[in-house]
C-alpha positions in Angstrom: 187.7 129.6 154.6 190.3 131.9 156.1 191.6 129.5 158.7 192.2 126.8 156.1 193.9 129.3 153.8 196.2 130.4 156.5 197.2 126.8 157.4 197.2 125.1 154.0 197.5 128.0 151.5 195.2 129.0 148.7 193.8 126.8 145.9 194.0 128.2 142.4 192.7 127.5 138.9 195.7 126.9 136.6 194.9 130.1 134.6 194.6 132.2 137.8 197.8 130.9 139.3 199.8 131.7 136.2 197.8 134.9 135.4 196.6 133.6 132.1 193.5 134.5 130.2 190.5 132.2 130.3 191.3 131.1 126.7 194.0 128.9 128.3 191.4 126.8 130.1 190.6 125.0 126.8 191.1 121.3 126.7 191.0 121.3 122.9 193.4 124.2 122.1 196.9 124.8 123.4 197.5 127.9 125.5 199.1 130.4 123.2 200.3 132.6 126.1 203.8 132.2 127.6 203.3 130.0 130.7 206.4 127.8 131.3 208.1 129.1 134.5 206.1 132.3 134.7 205.9 134.3 138.0 202.1 134.1 138.0 200.9 134.8 141.6 204.2 134.0 143.1 206.1 136.8 144.9 208.9 138.7 143.2 212.0 136.4 142.7 209.9 133.3 142.6 208.0 131.4 139.9 205.6 128.5 139.2 207.7 125.4 138.7 207.9 123.7 135.4 207.5 119.9 134.9 211.3 119.6 134.4 212.0 121.4 137.6 209.6 119.3 139.6 210.9 116.1 138.1 214.5 117.1 139.1 213.4 118.0 142.6 211.7 114.6 143.0 214.7 112.8 141.5 217.3 114.7 143.5 215.6 114.6 146.9 214.3 111.7 149.0 210.6 112.1 149.7 211.0 112.7 153.5 213.0 115.9 152.7 210.1 117.3 150.7 207.3 116.5 153.1 206.3 118.6 156.1 207.2 117.3 159.5 203.6 118.2 160.4 202.6 115.1 158.4 204.2 112.8 160.9 202.9 114.7 163.9 199.3 114.5 162.6 199.8 110.9 161.4 197.7 111.6 158.3 200.6 110.5 156.1 200.9 107.0 157.3 204.7 107.3 157.4 207.5 108.6 159.4 210.9 110.2 159.1 209.7 113.4 157.4 212.4 116.1 157.7 211.2 118.8 155.3 214.9 119.7 154.9 214.2 121.2 151.5 211.6 123.6 153.0 209.0 122.5 150.4 206.5 121.5 153.1 204.3 119.1 151.2 201.1 118.3 152.9 197.9 116.7 151.5 195.5 119.7 151.2 193.4 118.1 148.5 191.7 120.1 145.8 188.4 121.7 145.0 186.5 120.1 142.1 183.2 120.8 140.4 181.3 121.6 143.7 183.2 120.2 146.6 186.6 119.6 148.3 188.2 116.3 147.3 191.1 114.2 148.6 191.7 116.3 151.7 194.3 114.6 154.0 195.1 112.1 151.2 196.6 114.0 148.3 198.5 117.2 147.4 197.8 118.4 143.9 200.4 121.2 143.3 200.2 123.1 140.0 203.0 123.2 137.6 203.4 125.8 134.8 203.7 123.0 132.1 200.7 122.3 129.9 200.5 118.6 129.0 199.4 117.3 125.6 197.7 113.9 125.1 197.3 112.7 121.6 195.0 109.7 121.2 195.0 109.9 117.4 196.4 112.1 114.7 193.4 114.4 114.8 192.6 114.6 118.5 194.7 116.3 121.1 193.8 117.1 124.7 195.6 119.8 126.7 195.8 119.4 130.4 197.3 120.7 133.6 200.5 118.9 134.8 200.9 118.7 138.6 203.1 117.4 141.3 201.1 114.8 143.1 201.8 113.7 146.7 199.5 110.8 147.6 200.0 109.7 151.1 197.8 106.6 150.8 200.6 104.4 149.4 204.2 104.4 148.4 203.8 102.6 145.1 203.7 105.6 142.8 207.3 106.7 142.6 209.3 108.6 145.2 207.4 107.4 148.3 204.1 108.7 146.9 205.4 111.8 145.0 205.1 111.9 141.2 204.3 114.1 138.2 200.7 113.6 137.1 198.3 115.2 134.6 194.6 115.2 133.9 192.5 117.3 131.5 189.8 117.8 134.1 192.3 119.6 136.3 191.9 122.8 134.2 188.6 123.2 136.0 189.9 122.3 139.5 191.3 124.5 142.2 194.7 123.1 143.2 197.5 124.1 145.5 200.7 125.9 144.4 204.3 125.8 145.6 206.5 128.5 144.2 210.2 128.0 143.7 213.0 130.6 143.9 214.3 132.0 140.6 
């Protein structure tokens, strides 16, 4: 809805966010189009972050500097001391799955431009969306609940997007 979009931002399919063809939604074939660090739907001078950029951001910044101060005010994060000094403004907006919203107020699933590859044998590969995950339910998964995560079913999910400056 418009109110949620204004407050939390839009949710995108990976291919829509990166302006890729539907061919890149395949879980069995790698996306042949350029996608690492593309502008996609981001404004001029900005791009969809890569996995490497997201990992560096997490490694070089304490979680409180990445998380919106609104989290503490609303108390949905279960934590305190959020400064958002980086301006990234992470909040757990959830995602839209097969037919419903999921993980609202508990997770942020933010798209990255990197396509992950999982090989479970020499003949089978699965291609998936890599995301920056902020799970406010615990602080056990890395930088106070912020980590890089991937799942092949996320190619069919609508996820949030945080653009970064070129």
